[in-house]
C-alpha angles and dihedrals in degrees: 000000000000122000118258124210117245134174121237090250091050091053090048091052092051092048090051091050091047092051091049092050094048101041105027111022099035094055091047091052091048089053091048091052092049094049092045090053090057090060091074133235108054095198094070099026107119093184091055094049092046092051092048091050091049089049091053092050092048093047091049091051091049091053090046093052093044090052093049093049093048091052096040123118100206112210121194103198092185089071093057123087111252106239094167093258122130109239137157109300094020123128112227126193112206135185122211104236093213101044103023087230113154121218132175123207134178117210110227141159123286095261093051098049116123114161092194088060091044092249108136127191118251085235095055116111092243093051092047089052092049100046110105095014119125137212112300093014118132122226130193115214120198106225130174089253091052138277117329121200119211132181119214106233102166137019120191132180100210 
């Protein structure tokens, strides 16, 4: 499996979720299964089947997170010299050339992306258009509503 870029914060969030799943949720599920077993016939025991299903979902998520962390290439952009170029992990402030609307986005890994928080995936069309651009460059992003032209007005390595 190929490595996937991830910010330091993204890796921390996955590790926190993994720890919660392993040391909080897993024991609770085990207790729920044990108490459901005590209720008798397992064939028609809805609590037992629900707990087992929850266990399967939790174990799958644990394996998923462990796989992502083992294949992650963690990039700490704060340790890189800021040369004004948009790279993975950088925070770019853009201005829409047509509307003069200012927006700020941080380019992050797929698991960290949250458009409402202005965290965009490195694989998103906007991020792919921005990577490699420098301060004062213009970039045209193909959006469903048509092409949008932005100018890069600030690049930060936070």
